[in-house]
N, C-alpha and C positions, 0 to 999 in steps of 0.2 A: 107656210104649211111644213109640218113635219115630214121628210123622207122615211117612210118604215118598208122594211122588207122581211124576209122569213128565213130565220135559220133555223134548222131541224135538230131537235137534241131526242133524247129516251128518256121516256118518262119511267124511273126506277121501281114503280111500284107495278105497273103492269108490262114492262117490257114493249113498250109501243113505240114508235117516234110521234112526236107532238110538233105542232108548229107554235112558237112562242114569237109574237110578234116585238123586234128589237129596234128603236129607235136610234139611228144615226148622229143624234146631236151629242155634240159635247159633253153638254148637262148630264146626261142619261148615262153613257156608258164612259166618259172620260176621254174618247177619242173623238178624232173627226174623220168624216168621211173617206178621207184618203187611207186611213188605217185597216178598212174593212174590203168585204168582200164588194163585187158590184151588184148593188139592187138592181140591176135590170138583167142579173144573170139567172136562169130558173133552175131550181135545184133539182136533183136528180129524183126519182122515183122512190117509194118506200122500198120497195125488195132492192134497188142498189142501194140505198142506207145501209140496211142491212149486213150486206155483201161488206160495204165499207167496214163497218163497226167489227165484223167476224175476223176480216184480213189485219186488221189493227191489233185486237187482239191476238190473232194466231204468229205475226210478225214480232210483236213486242216481248211474248214469251221464247218464242225462238230465238231470236235474236240476243235476248238476255241470258238463257240458259247458255245457247253453244258458245258464248263467247267467256263466260264463266268457268265453261270446259276447256278452253284452250286455255286459259289464264292458267288453270289450277293443272293442266299437264305438264306446261310449260315451265311451272316454278317448282313441283315436288321431281320433277326428274332431273337428274345432273346432266345427263348426255345430250340435253336441250340448251342447256346454260351457255350457249355460243352469240358470236353476233346475230346471224341469222335468227336466232331465237329472241333477242332485242327487240328487233324489227317487227317480229312477229307480234310479238307481246302489246308494243307500243299501237299496232293496227287493231289488235283485241279490245286494249282499251278504248279507242274511239269507235271502232263498231259498238260497243257497251253503251258509250253515249248516244249514239244512234238510236238505240233499243227504248232506252229509258225517256229520250224525247218523243219514243211512239207511246211510251206509258204515258207521259204529262198529254197526250193528244186524245188519248182514250178519256183521261179525267173532264178533258173538256165536253165529251159527250153527256156525259151524268150530272153536270152543272146547269140545275135544273133552277134557273132563274133567268129575270127580264133584262139581262147586261151581260158583256162578254165576258167568258168564263175567267180571262185573267186582267189583272191592272196593266196598264200600259207599261210599267217598270218591268216588271216579271216577264211581260209576254218579251220585251227587247232583251232580258237577260237569256232566257231559252231560245230564242232565236240567236242569239249573238255565239252561244256554246256550240248548237248544232250547225251553224254555220263554219265554225273554228273547226270542229272535229272530222267536216267533210273534207277540209283541206287539210287537215294531219292525215287523212287515209290515203288520199293523193300522194302526199309524200313520202308517206311512208312503204307504200307501194316501189315508188320510187328508188327509193334506200332499198327494199330487197332487189330490184332490177339490178343497180349498180353491184349490190353486192355478190348475185350469181354471176354476174358478167366477170367480176376481178375473179372470183373462184374458180369459174372455167378457162379461161383466158390465161391468167396467171396465178395458176394453182400453188407453185412455190413460192411467191409472195405475198400470196395472202393473208398469211397469221402475220405479217410483218405489218401488210396494209390497212388491215382491220383488226384494230385491237378491240377488246370489249371496252375499254375506256373511249376509245374514239366512237363506237358504235351509241354508249352512253350519251356521249357529246353531240352526236347527231341527231340522236332523238330528242333530248333538250331543245336544241336549236330550231328541230322541225315546230314542236309545241309552242315555242316560244314563238316563231314568226307567223305559224298560224292565228295566234289571239293577235297578234301586233297587226295584222293584216285587217281584221274586221272592227280593232279598237275604235279607228276613227268613225263608223258606222253609227255607234252610239250616239254621238251627237250630232248625225243628219236627221231632219226633220222627217218623220214618217218613214225611216228607213227599214223598220220592222212592225209587221202586223198580224194580227189574228186571221188568217187564211180560211176561209169559209168552204172552201174546195177539199183543202187537204186536212182542214180541223187542226190546224197548228199553228205555232207562233212561228214566224220564218222570215227574211229577210227579202225584201221587196227588190229582185234582181231587176225587175222589167221597169221598176220605176227607179233605179239607179244604173242607166244605162252604159254610162262614162266608169263607172267603178267597176260593173259587170263587165265589160270590155278590157278592162286592165287585167282583171283575175284570171279571165279566160286567156288574154294573150302572152301575160306574164308567169303565170303557175299553171294552167291545165294544158295547154297547149306544149310547152317545153317540157313537160312532165311526161305527158303522153309522147314526145316524139322521142325522149332520152329511153324510156323504157322498150319502144321499138326498137330505137338503134341496140341496145345492149341485149335483148334476146334474139335478133336477126344476128349478132355476132357469137351470143352462147349456142344456140342451136347450128351455125356453121360449123362452130369450134369443136362439137361433139359429133357431128357427122363427119368431118376431118379425122380425128383421132379413132372413132370408129374403123374407118376405111385403114388407117395405117395399121391398128391391132391386128385385125384378121390377115394385112397381108406379113406380119411379122410372126403372128400366133404361132405358126408351124415351126419357127426356127427358136423364138424365145419364150414358150409358151410359159415355164416357169416364172422368168423375171419379169414378162410383162403381167401377169395375173394381177399384180396389185395396183400396177398402175391402171389398167383397165378396169379394175373394181371401182375405184376413186374416180375415175373418169364416168361410169356410169351411174354410181350413185349422185354425183353431182349435176350430171346432165338430167336423171331422174329430179331430182329436187328443183331444179329450173324449170322445166317442164310444169311440176304442179305450180310455183307462183308465175310463171306466163299464163296458166289457165286463172289464176288469181286475178292477175293485172285483166287479163283482157275480160273476163265477168267482169267485173268492176266498172269499164268503161262502155261495154254492151247496155248494162242495166241501168246504168245513169245517161245515157245516149238520148232516149226520148225525152227524159226531162230537161237535158239542155237543148234539144231541138224545141220543146215547148215553149221555153223560156225566150229562146231568141224568136221564136213566132209572135208571141205576145209583146215583147218588148222592142223589136225593131220594125215590127212589122205591121204593133197593132192589129192583130187576128184573134177572135175570138176564139178561145176555146172551150168547148164543153167541160164541166165540172168532173165529169167522170173520167174524162180522157187523163185532165190534171192530176186527180188524186191517185190513178194507175199509174202515171208518170212516176210521181214521186216515190208512190210506194213500193215500186219494182226498184229503185235504186237504193232506197233503205233497206229492203229484204234482200239486197245483196251481203249486207252485214251478216247473214246468216248464212251464205252460201260457204261462207269461207271455211267454216268448220266442215262442212260437208267434204269441201276438194280436200284438204289435210286429211282428213280421215281415212280416203279413196286413196289417195297418192303418195303422200308422205308416211314413209314407212316405220321412221324413228317414231313418230307422233302416234300412229296408230300403235304400235307395241308398246308405248308407255303408256297409251290410252287404256290397253288392255289390262296392262299390270295395276295401274290405281282401279278397275274396274274391280279385278281379283283380290285387291287387297281391301276394298272397301266392302267385297261380299264375305272375306274371313272377318271384319272386323263386326260387323252385323253378326254374324252367325257366333260369334264369339261372344257378344254381348246378349244374344237371346239365351245362350247356353248357361252363361252365368245367371241369367235373370230366373231361368228355369229351376238351376241350382238351388237360388236362394229361396223359388217358392218350395221346392222339395225339402230343405232344412227347416222351411217354418212349418211345413206338417208335420215334419218327424217330430221337432219341439213339441208340438201342440200334443200329438200322440204321447210323447214321453210324460208330460206334465197331466193327462188326462188319466194314464195308467197309473200314475204316484197319487193323484188325487184318490182312483178307485181302490188303491191298495191301504191307504190311509183309512177309507170311509169303513173298509173288510174290518181292518186290525179293531177298530173303533169298536 
C-alpha cells in the first residue's frame, strides 16, 4: 500500500493553502522516501504557513535588494576599491546567492501539481549551490577577520602583505574550495532532498553524519576560532594604541593626529566587521543546533522551529547591508552620493521629458496657427 502524506501548497486563484495528497513512490515523484520529509511529521497550521510564506517573500526581496545595493556602491566608488572591498563584494555575491535560493523556495509554494515541485537533478543542483555559498560566506568572513587583523596590528606592512592581486587570488581559492568540498556530495545517494519543513532543496546534513562532522570540524570551527583570535587581538591593539595616544597627545598632538586618525578609522572598521562576523554565527547557531540534535541524537524537531532556524540564518544575508550603512562611514557616504546622483539623473530625465512635451505642444500650436492663416488668406 502506498504511503501518502500531505504537502501544503498555496492556491494561486484564491490565495489559500490547500492540501494535496503526494505519493512517496518513485514512480510518481521520481524520488524515493528518503529524499522527502517525514510522513509522520504533522504540518503546521494554516496561519503558521501564511507567516512562512510572508517571511520567504520578505527575506528574498530584502536579501536580493540589499546585496545588489552593496555591489553597486562598491563597484561605482573608487575609494572602496581596496582589498577589504574585494572581500566584501565576494561576501555580497554569496549572500545574493542565498537570496536567489529563497526565490526558488517561493516558487515551490506556487507549484500546483501532485508531485514534487522540482526534478531530482534540479533539486540536487540548487541544494549544491546553496550549500557552497554558505561555506563561501564563512570563509569570506574569515578573510575579513584576517584583513582587519593585519591592518590594525601591522599597519605599515598592510599594503605589501595584502595586495589587490592577492585579494583576488584569495577570493578565487575560497569559491573553488567551497564548491570542491560539496562536489562529491552530488554523487552520494539521497544527499539532497526537497525539505518540506523549510520548503527548499537542501543538503541532508543529518543523513550524512560523517561528512557533516568533517565539515564542522575542518571548516566551521577553525574559521570561527581564527576569527575570534583575530578580533581579540584587534580590539586589544586598538585599546593599547588609544591609551598610548592619550598619554602623549599633550606633547605631540600635531604629530600624532594622523596616526590617531588612521588607528581610529581601522579600529572602527574592525568593529563593523566584528559585528558582521558575530551576527553571522549567532543567526546560524540555532540551525546548527537543530541539525546536531536531529542528526546525532535523532530528536524530532517541530517543522516551525526547523523553518525559523534556517530562515534566521538566511536572513543574516540582509543584515550585513544594515551594518555597513550604520557603521561603515565610507560606505554610507558613497551610498548617499549614489542616491543623490540617481536623484539628479531622474530629475534631469523628467525635465527633458517635460521639455519635449512643451516643444511638441508649441509645434502643434504653430502648425495650427499657420493653417488658420492659410485659410483666412484663401
